[in-house]
C-alpha positions as CSV (number, residue, x, y, z in Angstrom):
1,X,81.5,-76.7,-7.0
2,X,82.8,-79.8,-5.9
3,X,86.3,-77.9,-5.7
4,X,85.7,-76.4,-2.0
5,X,89.4,-77.1,-0.4
6,X,89.4,-79.3,2.5
7,X,92.2,-77.2,3.9
8,X,89.4,-74.5,5.1
9,X,88.3,-75.6,8.5
10,X,84.9,-75.5,10.0
11,X,86.2,-72.5,11.9
12,X,84.2,-73.2,15.0
13,X,87.1,-72.1,17.5
14,X,87.4,-68.8,15.8
15,X,83.8,-68.6,15.4
16,X,82.9,-69.4,18.8
17,X,85.3,-66.6,20.1
18,X,83.8,-63.9,17.4
19,X,80.0,-64.4,18.2
20,X,80.9,-64.1,22.0
21,X,82.4,-61.0,21.5
22,X,79.2,-59.8,18.9
23,X,76.9,-60.9,21.7
24,X,79.0,-58.7,24.4
25,X,79.1,-55.8,21.9
26,X,75.4,-56.0,21.3
27,X,74.6,-56.6,25.1
28,X,75.3,-53.1,25.9
29,X,72.8,-51.3,23.6
30,X,69.4,-52.5,23.2
31,X,68.7,-50.1,20.1
32,X,71.6,-51.7,18.3
33,X,71.0,-55.3,19.2
34,X,67.4,-55.0,18.1
35,X,68.6,-53.5,15.1
36,X,71.1,-56.2,14.4
37,X,69.0,-59.0,15.3
38,X,66.1,-57.4,12.8
39,X,68.4,-57.7,10.1
40,X,69.6,-61.4,10.6
41,X,65.5,-62.3,11.0
42,X,64.9,-60.2,7.8
43,X,67.3,-62.3,5.8
44,X,65.8,-65.6,7.7
45,X,62.4,-64.4,6.2
46,X,63.6,-63.6,2.7
47,X,65.3,-66.7,2.3
48,X,68.8,-65.5,2.2
49,X,69.6,-67.5,5.6
50,X,68.0,-71.1,6.1
51,X,68.1,-72.7,9.4
52,X,70.4,-75.8,9.4
53,X,72.5,-77.8,12.1
54,X,75.9,-78.9,12.4
55,X,75.1,-82.4,11.5
56,X,73.5,-81.4,8.2
57,X,76.3,-79.1,7.7
58,X,78.9,-81.9,7.9
59,X,76.8,-84.3,6.1
60,X,76.9,-82.3,3.0
61,X,80.3,-82.1,2.6
62,X,83.2,-79.3,3.5
63,X,82.1,-76.3,5.0
64,X,83.1,-73.2,7.2
65,X,81.6,-70.8,9.4
66,X,81.5,-67.4,8.2
67,X,82.3,-65.3,11.4
68,X,80.2,-61.9,11.4
69,X,80.3,-58.7,13.7
70,X,77.9,-55.7,13.8
71,X,79.6,-52.3,12.4
72,X,77.7,-49.5,14.2
73,X,77.8,-46.2,12.7
74,X,76.0,-43.5,15.0
75,X,76.4,-40.8,12.6
76,X,74.3,-42.4,10.0
77,X,70.8,-41.6,9.3
78,X,69.6,-44.6,8.0
79,X,71.7,-47.9,8.6
80,X,73.3,-47.3,12.0
81,X,73.9,-51.0,12.2
82,X,75.4,-53.3,9.3
83,X,76.8,-57.1,9.4
84,X,80.2,-57.5,8.1
85,X,81.3,-61.2,7.6
86,X,85.0,-61.9,8.4
87,X,86.0,-64.0,5.3
88,X,89.7,-63.7,6.8
89,X,88.9,-65.7,9.7
90,X,90.5,-69.0,10.2
91,X,91.3,-71.6,12.5
92,X,95.1,-72.0,13.3
93,X,96.8,-73.7,10.3
94,X,94.2,-73.5,8.2
95,X,93.3,-71.1,5.5
96,X,90.6,-68.8,5.1
97,X,87.5,-68.4,3.0
98,X,89.1,-65.5,1.6
99,X,92.0,-67.5,0.2
100,X,89.8,-69.1,-2.2
101,X,88.2,-66.1,-3.3
102,X,88.0,-64.3,-6.9
103,X,88.0,-60.9,-5.9
104,X,86.9,-59.4,-9.0
105,X,87.8,-56.2,-10.6
106,X,89.0,-53.4,-8.4
107,X,87.1,-50.4,-9.4
108,X,88.9,-48.0,-6.8
109,X,91.7,-47.1,-9.2
110,X,88.9,-46.1,-12.1
111,X,86.6,-44.0,-9.7
112,X,87.8,-40.6,-10.9
113,X,87.4,-41.5,-14.5
114,X,83.8,-43.0,-13.6
115,X,82.9,-39.8,-11.9
116,X,84.0,-37.6,-14.8
117,X,82.1,-39.8,-17.2
118,X,78.9,-39.5,-15.2
119,X,79.4,-35.3,-15.0
120,X,79.7,-35.3,-19.2
121,X,76.7,-37.0,-19.5
122,X,73.4,-35.2,-20.3
123,X,71.0,-37.6,-18.0
124,X,72.2,-40.3,-15.5
125,X,70.1,-42.4,-12.9
126,X,70.5,-42.8,-9.2
127,X,69.3,-45.5,-7.4
128,X,68.5,-46.8,-3.9
129,X,70.6,-50.2,-3.5
130,X,70.3,-50.3,0.2
131,X,69.6,-54.2,-0.2
132,X,72.5,-54.9,-2.4
133,X,74.8,-55.3,0.6
134,X,73.9,-58.8,0.6
135,X,77.1,-60.0,-1.5
136,X,77.2,-63.5,-0.4
137,X,76.0,-65.3,-3.7
138,X,76.1,-69.1,-3.8
139,X,75.5,-71.8,-6.6
140,X,72.8,-74.0,-5.4
141,X,75.1,-76.9,-5.4
142,X,77.4,-74.7,-3.0
143,X,74.4,-73.8,-0.5
144,X,75.7,-75.9,2.5
145,X,79.4,-74.2,2.5
146,X,79.1,-71.2,4.2
147,X,77.2,-71.0,7.6
148,X,76.9,-68.6,10.7
149,X,75.8,-68.9,14.0
150,X,73.2,-66.6,15.9
151,X,72.4,-66.6,19.5
152,X,68.7,-68.7,20.1
153,X,68.6,-68.1,23.6
154,X,70.2,-67.3,26.8
155,X,70.8,-70.1,29.2
156,X,70.4,-69.8,33.3
157,X,74.3,-70.1,33.4
158,X,74.5,-66.8,31.3
159,X,75.8,-68.5,28.1
160,X,73.9,-68.9,25.0
161,X,72.5,-71.9,22.9
162,X,73.1,-71.0,18.8
163,X,71.4,-71.8,15.9
164,X,73.1,-72.5,12.5
165,X,72.2,-70.9,9.2
166,X,73.3,-71.7,6.0
167,X,73.3,-69.0,3.3
168,X,71.0,-69.7,0.3
169,X,71.6,-69.3,-3.5
170,X,70.3,-65.6,-3.8
171,X,68.5,-64.5,-6.8
172,X,67.8,-60.7,-7.2
173,X,64.2,-60.8,-6.3
174,X,65.7,-61.5,-2.8
175,X,67.3,-58.2,-2.6
176,X,64.1,-56.1,-3.6
């Protein structure tokens, strides 16, 4: 908190290019467009995202746009469309959000040990954690650091007017 580097840019150039690609991709398939729109709207309804403006973001210190795109998996029965946030995105000459994150422990090298350990137990529990993919977790004082843009309406010239949303601090009750 309070130490977010000023070298991280607002990412407006990169964000604008990326959201245009998202809109173009989703315009090719109404089913996936509706599914992706539904995910974003669900996050708004549950309080994960909150409507904001560029003015509000800029008034609250350094911030960056977190570009996102839809990953479409037709081979999946349940979640065929999901968002992926591009923390590596940055405007020229600036650092990305990922450059400042603590990546945590990489459990991939331990996966064989974990699976073996589970198989040796008499009982183990499997759970549906479908909502746990929301892995953007912020402290209350950092709620203005990350924002996304989302198309609000299509204009007469074919371009879009965008709304801005900031990520809110997420408690586990939001993920249920």
